[in-house]
A tleap script that builds the chain and sets N, CA, C and O, in Angstrom:
source leaprc.protein.ff14SB
mol = sequence {
  NMET GLU VAL ASN TYR LEU ILE LEU VAL PHE
  THR GLY LEU TYR LEU THR ALA THR PHE LEU
  TYR TYR THR TYR THR GLN LYS LYS GLY THR
  GLU PHE ARG TYR LYS PRO LEU THR LEU LEU
  VAL VAL GLY VAL LEU PHE CYS LEU ALA LEU
  TYR GLY THR ILE VAL GLY LYS PRO TYR ASN
  GLU ILE LEU ARG PHE ILE CARG
}
set mol.1.N position { 0.826 -1.193 0.000 }
set mol.1.CA position { 0.000 0.000 0.000 }
set mol.1.C position { 0.873 1.261 0.000 }
set mol.1.O position { 0.513 2.268 -0.609 }
set mol.2.N position { 2.010 1.201 0.678 }
set mol.2.CA position { 2.880 2.369 0.727 }
set mol.2.C position { 3.463 2.685 -0.645 }
set mol.2.O position { 3.744 3.842 -0.960 }
set mol.3.N position { 3.643 1.643 -1.458 }
set mol.3.CA position { 4.176 1.856 -2.802 }
set mol.3.C position { 3.198 2.679 -3.624 }
set mol.3.O position { 3.617 3.522 -4.417 }
set mol.4.N position { 1.904 2.451 -3.447 }
set mol.4.CA position { 0.904 3.239 -4.169 }
set mol.4.C position { 1.036 4.722 -3.845 }
set mol.4.O position { 1.008 5.568 -4.739 }
set mol.5.N position { 1.181 5.026 -2.557 }
set mol.5.CA position { 1.308 6.423 -2.158 }
set mol.5.C position { 2.597 7.030 -2.685 }
set mol.5.O position { 2.610 8.183 -3.114 }
set mol.6.N position { 3.675 6.267 -2.656 }
set mol.6.CA position { 4.959 6.758 -3.132 }
set mol.6.C position { 4.905 7.065 -4.634 }
set mol.6.O position { 5.352 8.125 -5.070 }
set mol.7.N position { 4.366 6.147 -5.406 }
set mol.7.CA position { 4.250 6.361 -6.846 }
set mol.7.C position { 3.272 7.494 -7.143 }
set mol.7.O position { 3.498 8.290 -8.055 }
set mol.8.N position { 2.198 7.567 -6.381 }
set mol.8.CA position { 1.213 8.634 -6.564 }
set mol.8.C position { 1.833 10.010 -6.317 }
set mol.8.O position { 1.567 10.955 -7.060 }
set mol.9.N position { 2.645 10.118 -5.290 }
set mol.9.CA position { 3.275 11.407 -4.971 }
set mol.9.C position { 4.267 11.810 -6.053 }
set mol.9.O position { 4.225 12.938 -6.543 }
set mol.10.N position { 5.149 10.907 -6.426 }
set mol.10.CA position { 6.181 11.271 -7.393 }
set mol.10.C position { 5.614 11.519 -8.794 }
set mol.10.O position { 6.040 12.453 -9.474 }
set mol.11.N position { 4.664 10.699 -9.229 }
set mol.11.CA position { 4.074 10.953 -10.538 }
set mol.11.C position { 3.212 12.215 -10.519 }
set mol.11.O position { 3.150 12.948 -11.506 }
set mol.12.N position { 2.555 12.460 -9.400 }
set mol.12.CA position { 1.773 13.689 -9.273 }
set mol.12.C position { 2.652 14.928 -9.335 }
set mol.12.O position { 2.297 15.921 -9.971 }
set mol.13.N position { 3.797 14.865 -8.671 }
set mol.13.CA position { 4.740 15.987 -8.735 }
set mol.13.C position { 5.261 16.189 -10.156 }
set mol.13.O position { 5.385 17.322 -10.621 }
set mol.14.N position { 5.562 15.101 -10.835 }
set mol.14.CA position { 6.071 15.190 -12.211 }
set mol.14.C position { 5.013 15.785 -13.140 }
set mol.14.O position { 5.318 16.660 -13.951 }
set mol.15.N position { 3.782 15.315 -13.023 }
set mol.15.CA position { 2.723 15.831 -13.888 }
set mol.15.C position { 2.392 17.289 -13.569 }
set mol.15.O position { 2.088 18.069 -14.472 }
set mol.16.N position { 2.451 17.658 -12.293 }
set mol.16.CA position { 2.204 19.047 -11.911 }
set mol.16.C position { 3.298 19.964 -12.451 }
set mol.16.O position { 3.011 21.037 -12.981 }
set mol.17.N position { 4.545 19.540 -12.314 }
set mol.17.CA position { 5.656 20.341 -12.830 }
set mol.17.C position { 5.589 20.448 -14.349 }
set mol.17.O position { 5.900 21.498 -14.911 }
set mol.18.N position { 5.189 19.377 -15.012 }
set mol.18.CA position { 5.053 19.406 -16.467 }
set mol.18.C position { 3.960 20.380 -16.887 }
set mol.18.O position { 4.128 21.133 -17.847 }
set mol.19.N position { 2.846 20.365 -16.172 }
set mol.19.CA position { 1.761 21.296 -16.490 }
set mol.19.C position { 2.186 22.742 -16.261 }
set mol.19.O position { 1.882 23.618 -17.071 }
set mol.20.N position { 2.889 22.992 -15.157 }
set mol.20.CA position { 3.359 24.354 -14.897 }
set mol.20.C position { 4.358 24.808 -15.950 }
set mol.20.O position { 4.347 25.971 -16.356 }
set mol.21.N position { 5.222 23.902 -16.396 }
set mol.21.CA position { 6.166 24.239 -17.461 }
set mol.21.C position { 5.427 24.500 -18.774 }
set mol.21.O position { 5.810 25.384 -19.540 }
set mol.22.N position { 4.368 23.729 -19.034 }
set mol.22.CA position { 3.560 23.937 -20.241 }
set mol.22.C position { 2.915 25.317 -20.235 }
set mol.22.O position { 2.938 26.016 -21.248 }
set mol.23.N position { 2.345 25.713 -19.109 }
set mol.23.CA position { 1.720 27.038 -19.041 }
set mol.23.C position { 2.770 28.142 -19.163 }
set mol.23.O position { 2.510 29.191 -19.751 }
set mol.24.N position { 3.954 27.900 -18.607 }
set mol.24.CA position { 5.044 28.867 -18.730 }
set mol.24.C position { 5.467 29.030 -20.186 }
set mol.24.O position { 5.663 30.151 -20.655 }
set mol.25.N position { 5.607 27.910 -20.907 }
set mol.25.CA position { 6.013 27.998 -22.317 }
set mol.25.C position { 4.927 28.653 -23.172 }
set mol.25.O position { 5.237 29.350 -24.138 }
set mol.26.N position { 3.667 28.434 -22.827 }
set mol.26.CA position { 2.593 29.078 -23.576 }
set mol.26.C position { 2.602 30.584 -23.345 }
set mol.26.O position { 2.337 31.364 -24.260 }
set mol.27.N position { 2.907 30.981 -22.120 }
set mol.27.CA position { 2.942 32.401 -21.809 }
set mol.27.C position { 4.123 33.088 -22.501 }
set mol.27.O position { 3.990 34.198 -23.017 }
set mol.28.N position { 5.278 32.415 -22.506 }
set mol.28.CA position { 6.477 32.987 -23.123 }
set mol.28.C position { 6.490 32.838 -24.639 }
set mol.28.O position { 7.214 33.561 -25.323 }
set mol.29.N position { 5.699 31.912 -25.172 }
set mol.29.CA position { 5.660 31.706 -26.608 }
set mol.29.C position { 6.781 30.819 -27.117 }
set mol.29.O position { 7.109 30.855 -28.302 }
set mol.30.N position { 7.378 30.018 -26.229 }
set mol.30.CA position { 8.439 29.107 -26.645 }
set mol.30.C position { 7.864 27.715 -26.875 }
set mol.30.O position { 6.688 27.454 -26.619 }
set mol.31.N position { 8.724 26.832 -27.363 }
set mol.31.CA position { 8.289 25.481 -27.701 }
set mol.31.C position { 8.248 24.602 -26.444 }
set mol.31.O position { 9.142 24.659 -25.600 }
set mol.32.N position { 7.207 23.800 -26.342 }
set mol.32.CA position { 7.059 22.849 -25.234 }
set mol.32.C position { 7.795 21.577 -25.598 }
set mol.32.O position { 7.409 20.895 -26.547 }
set mol.33.N position { 8.853 21.239 -24.862 }
set mol.33.CA position { 9.707 20.100 -25.213 }
set mol.33.C position { 9.609 19.003 -24.174 }
set mol.33.O position { 10.390 18.963 -23.223 }
set mol.34.N position { 8.675 18.137 -24.354 }
set mol.34.CA position { 8.556 16.920 -23.556 }
set mol.34.C position { 8.192 15.787 -24.491 }
set mol.34.O position { 7.465 15.986 -25.464 }
set mol.35.N position { 8.692 14.604 -24.201 }
set mol.35.CA position { 8.384 13.455 -25.042 }
set mol.35.C position { 7.008 12.913 -24.678 }
set mol.35.O position { 6.743 12.649 -23.506 }
set mol.36.N position { 6.137 12.744 -25.655 }
set mol.36.CA position { 4.775 12.290 -25.365 }
set mol.36.C position { 4.725 10.895 -24.750 }
set mol.36.O position { 3.845 10.617 -23.936 }
set mol.37.N position { 5.646 10.021 -25.121 }
set mol.37.CA position { 5.646 8.670 -24.553 }
set mol.37.C position { 5.949 8.705 -23.060 }
set mol.37.O position { 5.354 7.949 -22.292 }
set mol.38.N position { 6.848 9.553 -22.648 }
set mol.38.CA position { 7.166 9.696 -21.226 }
set mol.38.C position { 5.954 10.188 -20.453 }
set mol.38.O position { 5.640 9.666 -19.384 }
set mol.39.N position { 5.273 11.191 -20.992 }
set mol.39.CA position { 4.079 11.706 -20.326 }
set mol.39.C position { 2.978 10.654 -20.259 }
set mol.39.O position { 2.247 10.577 -19.271 }
set mol.40.N position { 2.859 9.846 -21.306 }
set mol.40.CA position { 1.857 8.782 -21.324 }
set mol.40.C position { 2.155 7.729 -20.263 }
set mol.40.O position { 1.252 7.303 -19.543 }
set mol.41.N position { 3.406 7.308 -20.162 }
set mol.41.CA position { 3.786 6.302 -19.169 }
set mol.41.C position { 3.585 6.828 -17.752 }
set mol.41.O position { 3.064 6.116 -16.894 }
set mol.42.N position { 3.988 8.052 -17.505 }
set mol.42.CA position { 3.812 8.638 -16.171 }
set mol.42.C position { 2.329 8.807 -15.858 }
set mol.42.O position { 1.909 8.587 -14.722 }
set mol.43.N position { 1.542 9.191 -16.839 }
set mol.43.CA position { 0.099 9.315 -16.634 }
set mol.43.C position { -0.559 7.988 -16.319 }
set mol.43.O position { -1.441 7.923 -15.462 }
set mol.44.N position { -0.142 6.920 -17.003 }
set mol.44.CA position { -0.694 5.583 -16.721 }
set mol.44.C position { -0.287 5.124 -15.324 }
set mol.44.O position { -1.110 4.571 -14.594 }
set mol.45.N position { 0.973 5.345 -14.942 }
set mol.45.CA position { 1.407 4.986 -13.587 }
set mol.45.C position { 0.629 5.759 -12.530 }
set mol.45.O position { 0.287 5.213 -11.481 }
set mol.46.N position { 0.347 7.036 -12.808 }
set mol.46.CA position { -0.438 7.847 -11.876 }
set mol.46.C position { -1.849 7.283 -11.722 }
set mol.46.O position { -2.368 7.176 -10.611 }
set mol.47.N position { -2.463 6.924 -12.851 }
set mol.47.CA position { -3.820 6.368 -12.800 }
set mol.47.C position { -3.851 5.029 -12.073 }
set mol.47.O position { -4.779 4.767 -11.307 }
set mol.48.N position { -2.858 4.181 -12.298 }
set mol.48.CA position { -2.802 2.890 -11.603 }
set mol.48.C position { -2.597 3.070 -10.103 }
set mol.48.O position { -3.219 2.372 -9.302 }
set mol.49.N position { -1.735 3.996 -9.726 }
set mol.49.CA position { -1.512 4.249 -8.302 }
set mol.49.C position { -2.760 4.851 -7.653 }
set mol.49.O position { -3.084 4.528 -6.510 }
set mol.50.N position { -3.452 5.717 -8.374 }
set mol.50.CA position { -4.691 6.296 -7.847 }
set mol.50.C position { -5.765 5.227 -7.674 }
set mol.50.O position { -6.480 5.209 -6.672 }
set mol.51.N position { -5.871 4.336 -8.660 }
set mol.51.CA position { -6.816 3.219 -8.566 }
set mol.51.C position { -6.481 2.324 -7.363 }
set mol.51.O position { -7.372 1.929 -6.611 }
set mol.52.N position { -5.205 2.013 -7.191 }
set mol.52.CA position { -4.795 1.175 -6.068 }
set mol.52.C position { -5.061 1.838 -4.728 }
set mol.52.O position { -5.391 1.159 -3.755 }
set mol.53.N position { -4.924 3.131 -4.668 }
set mol.53.CA position { -5.193 3.850 -3.430 }
set mol.53.C position { -6.684 3.863 -3.113 }
set mol.53.O position { -7.077 3.670 -1.962 }
set mol.54.N position { -7.508 4.088 -4.120 }
set mol.54.CA position { -8.957 4.137 -3.907 }
set mol.54.C position { -9.509 2.761 -3.537 }
set mol.54.O position { -10.289 2.632 -2.593 }
set mol.55.N position { -9.101 1.735 -4.285 }
set mol.55.CA position { -9.629 0.391 -4.067 }
set mol.55.C position { -8.985 -0.276 -2.856 }
set mol.55.O position { -9.608 -1.112 -2.202 }
set mol.56.N position { -7.738 0.089 -2.557 }
set mol.56.CA position { -7.039 -0.493 -1.424 }
set mol.56.C position { -6.230 -1.728 -1.771 }
set mol.56.O position { -5.930 -2.547 -0.903 }
set mol.57.N position { -5.879 -1.860 -3.041 }
set mol.57.CA position { -5.078 -3.000 -3.474 }
set mol.57.C position { -3.607 -2.611 -3.510 }
set mol.57.O position { -3.269 -1.485 -3.876 }
set mol.58.N position { -2.732 -3.535 -3.131 }
set mol.58.CA position { -1.298 -3.261 -3.284 }
set mol.58.C position { -0.913 -3.192 -4.757 }
set mol.58.O position { -1.628 -3.692 -5.626 }
set mol.59.N position { 0.211 -2.574 -5.016 }
set mol.59.CA position { 0.628 -2.346 -6.391 }
set mol.59.C position { 0.913 -3.652 -7.121 }
set mol.59.O position { 0.674 -3.754 -8.324 }
set mol.60.N position { 1.425 -4.660 -6.399 }
set mol.60.CA position { 1.741 -5.923 -7.069 }
set mol.60.C position { 0.493 -6.739 -7.397 }
set mol.60.O position { 0.586 -7.683 -8.182 }
set mol.61.N position { -0.656 -6.418 -6.838 }
set mol.61.CA position { -1.896 -7.074 -7.234 }
set mol.61.C position { -2.499 -6.412 -8.469 }
set mol.61.O position { -3.208 -7.061 -9.239 }
set mol.62.N position { -2.227 -5.152 -8.658 }
set mol.62.CA position { -2.720 -4.456 -9.832 }
set mol.62.C position { -1.918 -4.878 -11.063 }
set mol.62.O position { -2.485 -5.209 -12.104 }
set mol.63.N position { -0.609 -4.862 -10.929 }
set mol.63.CA position { 0.284 -5.303 -12.003 }
set mol.63.C position { 0.954 -6.592 -11.535 }
set mol.63.O position { 1.846 -6.564 -10.687 }
set mol.64.N position { 0.528 -7.697 -12.082 }
set mol.64.CA position { 0.977 -9.018 -11.625 }
set mol.64.C position { 2.464 -9.267 -11.846 }
set mol.64.O position { 3.078 -10.025 -11.095 }
set mol.65.N position { 3.059 -8.637 -12.876 }
set mol.65.CA position { 4.455 -8.934 -13.180 }
set mol.65.C position { 5.425 -8.237 -12.219 }
set mol.65.O position { 6.624 -8.513 -12.266 }
set mol.66.N position { 4.945 -7.347 -11.355 }
set mol.66.CA position { 5.794 -6.703 -10.350 }
set mol.66.C position { 5.721 -7.536 -9.071 }
set mol.66.O position { 4.638 -7.775 -8.537 }
set mol.67.N position { 6.854 -7.964 -8.600 }
set mol.67.CA position { 6.891 -8.803 -7.387 }
set mol.67.C position { 7.335 -8.025 -6.196 }
set mol.67.O position { 7.422 -8.574 -5.097 }
savepdb mol mol.pdb
quit
């Protein structure tokens, strides 16, 4: 259960910082440089950790290949 909270915090911080950087680049008129695959993977990890926190399942029950 603690792994869910840990992943939720770190992915949440990453997504928040990415959003703040996106708004900054839009305001300055510069190019937003982030790889979409990285954002997709972090977003999926965030959703899985959020699901595990709400349902109360450990992370290794959500993703069977993680031991």
